[in-house]
C-alpha positions as CSV (number, residue, x, y, z in Angstrom):
1,M,73.5,53.7,-10.1
2,R,75.8,56.7,-10.5
3,K,73.9,58.7,-7.8
4,V,74.4,55.8,-5.4
5,S,78.1,55.7,-6.2
6,D,78.5,59.4,-5.7
7,R,76.7,59.3,-2.4
8,L,78.8,56.4,-1.2
9,R,82.0,58.3,-2.3
10,E,80.8,61.4,-0.3
11,E,80.1,59.3,2.8
12,L,83.5,57.6,2.5
13,L,85.2,61.1,2.1
14,T,83.2,62.3,5.2
15,L,84.2,59.3,7.2
16,R,87.8,59.6,6.1
17,A,87.8,63.3,7.2
18,R,86.3,62.3,10.6
19,L,89.0,59.6,11.0
20,V,91.8,62.1,10.2
21,H,90.3,64.6,12.6
22,R,90.0,61.9,15.3
23,E,93.6,60.9,14.7
24,E,94.7,64.5,15.1
25,E,92.7,64.7,18.3
26,L,94.3,61.5,19.6
27,A,97.8,62.8,18.7
28,Q,97.1,66.1,20.5
29,L,95.8,64.1,23.5
30,A,98.9,61.9,23.5
31,R,101.1,65.1,23.4
32,E,99.1,66.6,26.3
33,L,99.4,63.3,28.3
34,E,103.1,63.2,27.7
35,Q,103.4,66.8,28.9
36,T,101.3,65.9,32.0
37,N,103.5,62.9,32.7
38,H,106.6,65.1,32.5
39,G,105.0,67.6,34.8
40,L,103.9,64.8,37.3
41,T,107.4,63.3,37.2
42,A,108.9,66.7,37.9
43,L,106.4,67.3,40.7
44,Y,107.2,63.9,42.3
45,V,110.9,64.7,42.2
46,E,110.2,68.1,43.8
47,L,107.9,66.5,46.5
48,D,110.6,63.9,47.2
49,D,113.2,66.6,47.5
50,R,111.0,68.7,49.8
51,A,110.1,65.6,51.9
52,D,113.8,64.8,52.2
53,K,114.6,68.4,53.3
54,L,111.8,68.3,55.8
55,R,113.1,65.0,57.2
56,R,116.6,66.4,57.5
57,A,115.2,69.6,59.1
58,N,113.2,67.6,61.6
59,Q,116.3,65.5,62.4
60,F,118.3,68.7,62.9
61,K,115.6,70.1,65.1
62,D,115.6,67.0,67.3
63,W,119.4,67.0,67.4
64,F,119.4,70.7,68.3
65,L,116.8,70.3,71.0
66,R,118.5,67.3,72.6
67,T,122.0,68.9,72.4
68,T,120.7,72.2,73.8
69,G,118.8,70.5,76.6
70,H,121.9,68.5,77.7
71,E,124.1,71.6,77.4
72,F,121.8,73.6,79.6
73,R,121.6,71.0,82.3
74,T,125.2,71.5,83.7
75,P,125.1,75.3,84.2
76,V,121.5,75.1,85.5
77,S,122.5,72.4,88.0
78,S,125.4,74.6,89.1
79,I,123.2,77.6,89.7
80,L,120.8,75.5,91.7
81,Q,123.6,74.1,93.9
82,L,125.2,77.5,94.4
83,T,121.9,79.1,95.4
84,H,121.2,76.3,97.8
85,L,124.6,76.9,99.4
86,L,123.9,80.6,99.7
87,L,120.5,80.0,101.2
88,Q,122.0,77.6,103.7
89,H,124.4,80.5,104.7
90,T,127.4,78.3,104.1
91,D,129.6,81.3,103.3
92,G,128.0,83.6,105.8
93,E,124.8,85.4,106.5
94,L,122.7,87.2,103.8
95,T,120.8,90.3,104.2
96,E,117.0,90.1,103.8
97,E,117.3,91.7,100.3
98,Q,120.1,89.4,99.3
99,E,118.2,86.3,100.4
100,K,115.2,87.6,98.4
101,Q,117.3,88.0,95.3
102,V,118.9,84.6,95.6
103,R,115.5,83.0,96.0
104,L,114.4,84.7,92.8
105,I,117.5,83.4,91.0
106,R,116.8,79.9,92.4
107,K,113.2,80.0,91.2
108,A,114.2,81.1,87.7
109,A,116.8,78.2,87.6
110,Q,114.2,75.7,88.8
111,D,111.8,76.9,86.0
112,L,114.6,76.6,83.5
113,S,115.5,73.1,84.8
114,Q,111.8,72.0,84.5
115,F,111.8,73.4,80.9
116,V,114.9,71.5,80.0
117,D,113.5,68.3,81.4
118,D,110.2,68.7,79.5
119,L,112.1,69.5,76.3
120,L,114.2,66.4,76.6
121,D,111.2,64.2,77.4
122,L,109.4,65.6,74.4
123,T,112.2,64.9,72.0
124,R,112.5,61.4,73.5
125,L,108.8,60.8,73.0
126,Q,108.9,62.0,69.4
127,A,111.8,59.6,68.8
128,Q,110.0,56.9,70.7
129,R,112.9,56.6,73.1
130,I,111.1,56.9,76.5
131,P,110.8,53.5,78.2
132,V,107.7,52.7,80.3
133,K,108.6,51.3,83.7
134,P,105.5,49.8,85.3
135,T,105.2,49.4,89.0
136,I,102.3,48.7,91.3
137,F,101.1,51.7,93.3
138,R,98.0,53.1,95.0
139,V,96.4,56.4,93.9
140,A,96.1,57.5,97.6
141,T,99.9,57.2,98.0
142,L,100.4,59.1,94.7
143,F,98.1,61.9,95.9
144,G,100.0,62.2,99.1
145,E,103.3,62.5,97.3
146,L,101.8,65.1,94.9
147,R,100.3,67.1,97.8
148,A,103.8,67.4,99.3
149,A,105.5,68.1,95.9
150,C,103.0,70.8,95.0
151,M,103.1,72.7,98.2
152,P,106.0,75.0,97.0
153,L,104.2,75.8,93.8
154,P,103.2,79.5,93.5
155,K,99.5,80.2,93.9
156,S,97.2,82.9,95.0
157,A,96.4,83.2,98.6
158,D,92.7,82.9,97.6
159,V,93.1,79.5,96.0
160,S,92.9,76.1,97.8
161,L,94.6,73.0,96.5
162,V,92.3,70.0,97.3
163,F,93.0,66.3,96.9
164,E,89.9,64.1,97.1
165,P,90.1,60.8,99.0
166,A,91.3,58.0,96.8
167,D,91.4,55.0,99.1
168,H,88.6,53.4,97.2
169,L,90.6,53.1,94.0
170,S,92.3,49.9,93.0
171,P,96.1,49.8,92.7
172,L,97.5,50.7,89.3
173,H,100.2,48.7,87.4
174,T,101.8,51.3,85.2
175,D,104.6,53.9,85.2
176,G,103.8,55.9,88.4
177,M,106.6,58.4,87.7
178,R,104.9,59.4,84.4
179,V,101.4,59.5,85.9
180,S,102.8,61.8,88.6
181,Q,104.5,64.0,85.9
182,I,101.2,64.3,84.1
183,L,99.3,65.4,87.2
184,R,102.0,67.8,88.4
185,N,101.8,69.6,85.0
186,L,98.0,69.8,85.2
187,I,98.1,71.0,88.8
188,S,100.8,73.6,88.1
189,N,98.9,74.9,85.1
190,A,95.6,75.1,87.1
191,L,97.3,77.1,89.9
192,K,98.8,79.5,87.4
193,F,95.5,80.4,85.8
194,T,93.3,80.4,88.9
195,L,93.1,83.6,90.9
196,T,90.3,82.6,93.4
197,G,88.5,79.4,94.4
198,E,90.1,76.0,94.2
199,V,92.1,73.5,92.2
200,K,90.7,70.0,92.9
201,V,92.4,66.7,92.1
202,S,90.4,63.5,92.1
203,G,90.2,60.0,90.5
204,R,87.5,57.6,89.6
205,H,87.4,54.1,88.2
206,D,85.9,53.5,84.8
207,P,85.0,49.8,84.8
208,N,84.0,49.7,81.1
209,A,87.4,50.9,79.9
210,E,89.4,49.3,82.9
211,C,90.9,52.8,83.5
212,V,91.3,55.3,86.2
213,V,90.2,58.8,85.1
214,F,92.1,61.5,86.9
215,E,90.5,64.9,87.0
216,V,92.2,68.2,87.7
217,S,89.5,70.9,87.9
218,D,89.8,74.6,88.6
219,T,87.8,77.8,89.0
220,G,90.1,79.8,86.8
221,I,89.8,81.9,83.7
222,G,88.8,79.0,81.5
223,I,89.6,78.3,77.8
224,A,87.6,79.3,74.8
225,P,86.5,76.4,72.5
226,D,88.7,77.7,69.6
227,D,91.8,77.6,71.9
228,Q,91.2,74.1,73.3
229,R,93.2,72.5,70.5
230,T,95.9,75.1,70.6
231,I,96.9,74.3,74.2
232,F,98.0,70.8,73.2
233,E,100.3,72.2,70.5
234,E,104.0,72.5,71.4
235,F,105.3,76.0,72.3
236,R,101.8,77.5,71.9
237,Q,99.8,79.4,74.5
238,V,96.5,81.1,74.6
239,D,96.9,84.8,74.0
240,T,95.4,86.5,77.1
241,S,96.8,88.9,79.6
242,L,96.9,86.3,82.3
243,H,98.5,83.7,80.1
244,R,101.2,86.2,79.0
245,R,101.8,87.1,82.7
246,A,102.1,83.5,83.7
247,K,105.0,83.0,81.2
248,G,104.6,79.3,80.6
249,T,106.7,77.4,78.1
250,G,103.9,75.8,76.2
251,L,105.3,72.3,76.7
252,G,103.5,71.0,79.8
253,L,100.1,70.1,78.2
254,P,101.5,68.7,74.9
255,L,104.0,66.6,76.9
256,S,101.3,65.4,79.3
257,R,99.0,64.3,76.5
258,R,101.9,62.4,74.8
259,L,102.8,60.7,78.1
260,A,99.1,59.7,78.7
261,R,99.0,58.2,75.2
262,L,102.3,56.5,75.8
263,L,100.7,54.7,78.8
264,G,97.7,53.7,76.6
265,G,95.4,56.5,77.7
266,D,94.6,60.1,76.8
267,L,94.3,63.6,78.0
268,T,91.2,65.7,77.3
269,V,89.7,69.0,78.5
270,E,86.3,70.6,79.1
271,S,86.3,74.3,79.6
272,A,84.6,77.6,79.1
273,P,85.8,81.2,79.6
274,G,85.0,82.5,83.1
275,V,83.8,79.1,84.3
276,G,87.1,77.2,84.8
277,S,88.6,74.0,83.3
278,R,88.5,70.3,83.8
279,F,91.3,68.1,82.5
280,F,90.8,64.4,82.4
281,A,93.8,62.0,82.3
282,T,92.6,58.6,81.4
283,I,95.1,55.9,82.4
284,P,94.7,52.1,82.0
285,I,94.8,50.3,85.3
286,T,97.3,47.8,83.8
287,Y,99.8,49.0,81.2
288,R,100.0,46.8,78.2
289,S,102.9,47.1,75.9
290,A,102.2,47.4,72.2
291,E,104.7,44.6,71.5
292,P,104.8,42.3,74.6
293,E,107.9,40.2,74.9
294,A,107.7,36.5,74.3
295,G,106.5,34.6,77.3
296,E,105.2,37.7,79.0
297,G,101.9,37.3,80.7
298,D,99.5,39.2,82.9
299,D,100.2,39.6,86.5
């Protein structure tokens, strides 16, 4: 009987020791959890602070870009007007060398003006402040206007700019000015990076998606797979000798993709170095606003 009692006492003491040890472990765990909670709270506060700083920095960036763009417009417009007057010989004849220099000044001002316009459009797109103004137009008419607008663009004498017939395509009901802007950017880029061959512009109807797929293809230097994402990032360019020589702003393709998506479509690329590039701008035949107004129906 005494042996049983001693054994029971030993078991109780062992159990008590285990309970004390478990309580100590739980107390230690509670302290660690409290420290972790304090750390998480401090981390959340720091993340909120950083997020707020990023928001303010982004707002400042947008304000700076908008303000800079608007401030640039007036002097650039003045330069364009003055060079136009000089080239019209309003104040007298120019020597051949003077006319050449004035044309270089005008070309630089036109490039800067295009950059300012792209910059302002990009900031408006980021702020969702670009309105879509749908109109009904034919692709053949658009191609005719583009052919005339792209004639002054610089290109190699060994490169042809070809527009395929588009009379078979149905009229589009979307923002024609934005579609034209997308295609002008694609054509301008293709001409910059094509030394021989052709730049071809075409369109086809995709009945499954109810879209027109515009294609701008070239026989230029092409783009490596690793660089095909980079070209759609703002202010980024592929680092090759020809790209550096072309001196682009890195805004044309990002802006064009954003505009295509604004219209409900997209802009993609297929390319390989030394083979050329094919850019596809997919544009819905009928623009549909994300939030149609009450009572608005299909045409």
